[in-house]
C-alpha positions in Angstrom: 131.4 95.5 82.4 131.3 98.3 79.8 127.6 98.9 80.7 128.6 99.8 84.3 131.1 102.4 83.1 128.6 104.0 80.7 126.0 104.1 83.5 128.5 106.0 85.6 128.9 108.7 83.0 125.2 108.8 82.0 123.4 112.1 82.8 126.5 113.5 84.5 128.3 116.7 83.8 131.6 115.2 82.6 134.6 117.4 81.9 137.4 115.9 79.8 140.5 117.8 81.1 143.3 117.7 78.5 142.5 116.6 74.9 145.6 114.7 73.9 145.6 111.0 73.2 144.0 109.9 76.5 141.4 112.8 76.4 140.4 111.9 72.9 140.1 108.2 73.9 137.7 109.2 76.8 135.7 111.4 74.4 135.3 108.6 71.9 134.0 106.0 74.4 131.5 108.4 76.0 130.2 109.7 72.6 129.9 106.1 71.2 127.5 105.1 73.9 125.9 108.4 74.9 125.3 110.0 71.6 123.2 113.0 72.8 124.9 113.7 76.1 126.7 117.0 76.3 130.4 116.7 76.9 132.7 119.4 78.3 136.3 119.6 77.2 139.0 121.9 78.7 142.5 122.3 77.3 145.2 125.0 77.3 145.5 124.9 73.5 143.5 127.5 71.7 140.8 126.7 69.0 140.6 123.0 69.9 137.5 122.4 67.7 139.3 123.5 64.5 142.4 121.5 65.4 140.6 118.3 66.2 138.8 116.5 63.4 136.9 114.2 65.7 135.0 117.2 67.1 134.2 119.0 63.9 130.7 117.5 63.5 129.7 117.3 67.2 127.5 120.2 68.1 126.9 118.8 71.6 130.3 119.8 73.0 131.3 122.8 75.0 135.0 123.7 74.8 137.0 125.7 77.3 140.4 126.8 75.9 143.3 129.0 76.8 145.0 130.1 79.9 141.8 129.9 82.1 141.0 126.3 81.3 141.5 125.2 84.9 138.9 127.6 86.3 135.5 126.5 87.7 136.4 122.8 88.0 134.0 122.4 90.9 131.1 122.9 88.5 131.4 119.4 87.1 130.2 116.0 88.4 133.2 114.1 87.0 136.6 115.4 86.0 138.4 113.0 83.6 142.0 114.3 84.1 144.7 113.5 81.5 148.0 112.5 83.2 149.9 115.5 81.8 147.7 118.1 83.5 149.4 119.6 86.6 147.4 120.9 89.6 150.6 122.2 91.3 149.5 125.8 91.2 145.8 125.3 92.2 144.0 124.0 95.3 141.9 121.0 94.4 140.7 120.1 97.9 137.0 121.0 97.2 136.7 118.7 94.2 139.5 116.1 94.6 136.9 113.3 94.9 135.6 114.2 91.4 139.0 113.8 89.7 139.1 110.5 87.9 141.4 108.7 85.5 140.9 105.9 82.9 142.9 103.5 85.1 140.9 104.1 88.2 137.6 103.5 86.3 139.1 100.4 84.8 139.8 99.1 88.4 136.3 100.1 89.6 134.1 98.8 86.8 135.9 95.9 85.2 136.2 92.5 86.8 139.7 91.7 85.7 142.9 90.7 87.6 145.3 93.6 87.6 149.1 94.0 88.0 150.2 97.6 88.5 153.8 98.7 88.2 155.2 102.1 89.2 158.5 103.7 90.0 160.6 106.6 89.0 162.6 104.4 86.7 162.2 100.9 85.3 158.4 100.7 85.1 158.1 100.4 81.3 160.7 97.6 81.1 159.2 95.7 84.1 155.7 96.1 82.8 156.6 94.9 79.3 158.7 92.0 80.8 155.8 90.8 83.0 153.4 91.0 80.1 155.8 88.9 78.0 156.2 86.3 80.7 152.4 86.0 81.0 151.6 86.0 77.3 154.3 83.4 76.5 152.9 81.2 79.2 149.5 81.3 77.5 147.9 83.7 80.1 145.0 85.8 78.5 146.5 89.2 79.2 146.8 92.8 78.0 149.4 95.6 78.6 147.9 99.1 79.1 148.5 102.4 80.9 151.5 104.7 80.8 153.2 102.5 78.3 151.4 104.7 75.7 148.1 102.8 75.3 145.1 104.6 76.8 143.0 102.0 78.7 139.7 103.2 77.1 141.0 102.2 73.7 140.8 98.6 74.7 138.1 98.3 77.4 135.6 96.9 75.0 137.9 93.9 74.5 138.4 93.1 78.2 137.2 89.7 79.4 136.7 88.5 83.0 139.4 85.9 82.8 142.0 88.4 81.7 145.1 89.6 83.6 145.8 93.3 82.8 149.3 94.6 83.3 149.2 98.4 84.0 152.2 100.7 83.8 151.1 103.4 86.2 152.7 106.9 86.4 152.6 109.2 89.4 150.3 111.4 87.3 147.8 108.5 86.9 148.0 107.5 90.5 147.8 111.0 92.0 144.0 111.0 92.7 143.3 107.3 92.7 141.2 105.7 95.4 141.7 102.1 94.2 144.7 99.9 93.8 145.6 96.8 91.6 145.6 93.2 92.8 149.4 93.0 92.5 151.1 96.3 93.2 154.8 96.8 92.4 156.8 99.8 93.7 160.3 99.7 92.1 161.9 102.9 93.4 161.3 106.5 94.2 163.8 109.3 93.3 163.5 113.0 92.7 161.5 113.5 89.5 158.6 115.6 88.1 159.2 118.5 90.6 157.7 120.8 88.0 154.4 118.9 88.3 154.0 118.7 92.1 154.2 121.2 94.9 157.0 119.1 96.5 158.9 115.8 96.3 156.8 114.5 99.2 153.6 115.0 97.1 155.2 113.1 94.2 156.2 110.3 96.4 152.8 110.0 98.1 151.2 109.8 94.7 153.3 106.8 93.9 152.1 105.1 97.2 148.4 105.1 96.0 149.4 102.0 94.0 149.2 100.0 97.3 147.2 102.2 99.6 143.7 100.9 98.7 144.5 97.2 98.4 142.5 94.4 100.0 143.9 91.7 102.3 143.8 89.2 99.3 146.1 91.5 97.2 149.9 91.5 96.9 152.4 94.3 97.3 156.0 94.0 96.2 158.3 96.9 97.1 162.0 97.9 97.2 163.1 98.0 100.8 166.6 99.3 99.7 165.0 102.6 98.8 165.0 105.0 101.7 162.0 107.1 100.5 159.8 103.9 100.1 160.8 102.7 103.6 159.6 105.9 105.1 156.3 105.9 103.3 155.2 102.3 103.4 152.8 102.1 106.3 149.5 100.4 107.0 149.8 97.9 104.1 146.6 95.9 103.6 147.9 93.4 100.9 150.4 90.6 101.4 153.8 92.2 101.6 156.8 91.0 99.6 159.9 93.0 100.4 162.5 93.0 97.6 166.2 93.7 98.3 169.1 93.8 95.9 171.4 94.1 99.0 170.0 91.0 100.7 168.5 92.9 103.6 167.3 90.9 106.5 163.5 90.3 106.4 163.2 90.6 102.7 161.2 88.0 100.7 162.9 88.4 97.4 166.6 89.0 97.7 170.0 88.7 96.0 172.8 86.9 97.9 176.1 85.9 96.3 174.9 86.1 92.7 171.7 84.2 93.5 168.1 85.4 93.8 165.9 83.8 96.4 162.1 83.9 96.8 161.1 83.1 100.4 164.5 81.5 100.9 164.2 79.3 97.9 166.8 79.7 95.2 165.1 80.7 91.9 167.6 82.6 89.7 171.4 83.1 89.1 172.3 86.6 88.2 174.9 85.3 85.7 172.1 83.8 83.5 172.4 85.2 79.9 170.2 88.3 79.4 169.9 91.3 77.2 168.9 93.6 80.1 172.3 94.4 81.4 173.2 96.2 84.6 172.3 95.9 88.3 169.2 98.1 88.0 167.8 95.8 85.3 168.6 92.8 87.5 166.6 94.5 90.2 163.6 94.9 87.8 164.0 91.2 87.0 163.7 90.3 90.7 160.2 91.8 90.8 159.3 89.9 87.6 160.4 86.6 89.2 158.4 87.5 92.3 155.2 87.9 90.2 156.0 84.6 88.4 156.2 82.8 91.7 153.1 84.4 93.2 151.1 83.4 90.2 152.6 79.9 90.2 154.0 80.2 86.6 156.6 77.9 85.2 159.9 79.2 86.6 162.1 77.7 83.9 159.9 79.2 81.2 160.0 82.6 83.0 163.8 82.5 83.1 164.0 81.7 79.4 161.6 84.5 78.5 163.7 86.9 80.6 166.9 85.8 78.8 165.3 86.5 75.4 163.7 89.8 76.2 165.2 92.7 74.3 165.6 96.2 75.8 162.9 98.7 75.0 163.7 101.7 72.7 165.8 104.5 74.3 166.5 102.4 77.4 170.2 101.6 77.2 169.6 100.8 73.5 172.6 100.0 71.3 172.6 102.3 68.3 175.6 100.6 66.7 179.3 100.6 66.3 180.5 103.2 63.8 184.1 104.0 63.0 185.1 101.9 66.0 183.0 104.0 68.5 180.1 102.3 70.2 177.0 104.5 70.6 174.2 103.9 73.2 170.9 105.7 73.5 169.5 106.1 77.1 167.3 109.1 76.5 164.9 107.7 79.1 167.6 108.6 81.7 166.1 111.8 83.0 167.3 111.6 86.6 170.8 111.1 88.1 170.2 107.6 89.3 169.2 106.4 85.8 172.3 107.8 84.3 174.6 106.4 87.0 172.9 103.0 86.5 173.5 103.1 82.8 177.2 104.1 83.2 177.8 101.3 85.6 176.0 98.8 83.4 178.1 99.6 80.4 181.3 99.9 82.4 183.3 101.5 79.6 181.7 104.9 78.9 184.3 107.3 77.5 181.9 110.0 76.4 178.7 111.1 78.2 176.1 113.5 76.7 173.9 115.2 79.3 171.5 118.2 79.5 167.8 119.1 79.3 165.1 121.1 81.0 165.7 122.3 84.6 163.1 120.9 87.0 164.9 121.8 90.2 166.5 118.4 90.8 169.4 118.2 93.2 172.6 117.3 91.2 175.1 117.5 94.0 175.7 113.8 94.3 175.7 113.3 90.5 178.4 116.0 90.1 180.5 114.3 92.7 180.0 111.0 90.9 181.1 112.5 87.5 184.2 114.2 89.0 185.3 110.9 90.5 184.5 108.8 87.5 186.8 107.6 84.7 184.6 109.3 82.0 187.0 111.4 79.9 184.5 113.5 77.9 181.3 115.0 79.3 179.4 116.9 76.6 177.0 119.4 78.2 173.8 120.7 76.5 171.5 123.3 77.9 170.1 124.0 80.4 171.1 121.5 83.1 174.2 120.4 81.3 175.5 124.0 81.2 174.8 124.3 84.9 176.5 121.0 85.8 179.5 121.9 83.6 180.4 124.7 86.0 181.0 122.2 88.8 182.9 119.5 86.8 186.6 119.2 86.1 187.0 121.6 83.1 189.4 119.2 81.4 186.4 116.8 80.9 183.8 119.3 79.7 182.6 120.2 76.2 179.9 122.9 76.1 177.4 122.6 73.2 174.0 124.1 72.4 172.4 121.4 70.3 172.2 117.7 70.0 173.8 118.0 66.5 176.8 119.7 68.1 176.9 117.0 70.8 177.1 114.1 68.3 179.7 115.9 66.2 181.8 116.5 69.3 181.4 112.9 70.4 182.6 111.6 67.1 185.8 113.7 67.4 186.7 113.0 71.0 185.5 109.4 71.8 188.4 106.9 72.0 188.2 104.0 69.5 186.4 100.8 70.7 184.9 102.7 73.6 181.4 104.0 74.4 179.5 107.2 73.8 176.3 107.3 75.9 173.4 109.7 75.6 171.7 109.9 79.0 170.4 113.4 79.6 169.8 113.3 83.4 167.1 115.8 82.7 163.7 116.1 81.0 163.5 116.7 77.2 160.6 119.1 77.4 161.3 122.6 76.3 163.8 121.3 73.7 161.9 118.2 72.4 158.4 116.9 72.6 159.5 113.9 74.7 162.5 111.6 75.4 161.5 109.5 72.3 161.9 112.4 70.0 165.3 113.2 71.5 166.5 109.6 71.3 165.3 109.2 67.7 167.1 112.4 66.6 170.3 111.2 68.4 170.2 107.9 66.6 169.5 109.6 63.3 172.4 112.0 63.8 174.8 109.2 64.8 174.0 107.3 61.7 174.2 110.4 59.4 177.5 111.7 60.8 179.0 108.3 60.2 177.5 107.7 56.8 179.3 105.2 54.8 180.8 103.5 57.9 180.0 99.9 58.4 177.6 99.1 61.2 179.5 96.4 63.2 177.1 95.7 66.1 
């Protein structure tokens, strides 16, 4: 299988666009097999060759750096685009067919069964849970994609009998012309508006996960989501409609605390689980659907679901310090994610919000906060400061740093109640990513309560 991929690159003018983790992964695999082929690399960062040790002894590389790194893209045969590169400000129509990703080439050249998961929120948890269900039922499987593992790091280990679980972001799907064997579309909300020309473009990118499926493939999607309902047309794969609200015509649905698959009872929502909240139950419904489609052992699947621990920074319990319970939901970068976290925890007394402004509409979120029982809303820049202007001032605390936010939370949160970090905005501009923000929050919580017993 690897030979077909290398033949695809051979004697082609290949541009690696973006030289972060995935770009470096692409470089390594091409250079390993095509030792003398010239490779082109473009990145906004200056002086890339000095910064990157893996390039220092390679004289057969041409590097384009700086502000003009996106110029002359039509000069190449293949453009290996890293997910973080935005084309929002340029017209790619002339060379869109040349833009490729690691995941698309995996689907094209490797004869493996693939399960792809996308959605504005929930894709990491759902992907990881599906992978665990497969692995613990002795399926030869691997988890790759947006979860932080570049596909090319592991393609030499792929075997034909494998099932590959792929977490797929909109950035990875944007130019794809192939779809996985099982496609899962969890939800679509406003997000990444700094990366796309419009919300419609972002939503359409998500839909590439099912657009190119064959009749033998499967497509599971959330029919409760209005945006998805508008965009799901001309489906080639077998449709499985998932409804948390028990909508008529759905294949996997919740009715009176019970989940059904094609009208067969398969799961009680009151089963013990670490993944609390309705939005996690919705994710679980998709996992149960995959389990049934693949004819896995249902009882084993339910046991694996009950034992699965939440991923880092996704409604993660930091601990109970000085009788205040702290949760980290730094992955919550859109209003629906924060609302879902609040409703899952049920007893949030203090909420910490704020991050980079990407042009999201916060009108409904502001209304929700004003009508909620949350007593303390700690607002960090930039979005937090903007939202604060529209919230009941008796609830608002304005801060400029996460350090100030944690100190304020310690002072104002009622005993035996919850302080939740859920930014409702991106971390970029203030932090490298949501992980860095969440890690600092946890560190600050523990430092500010030094000497206090960790009770939970």
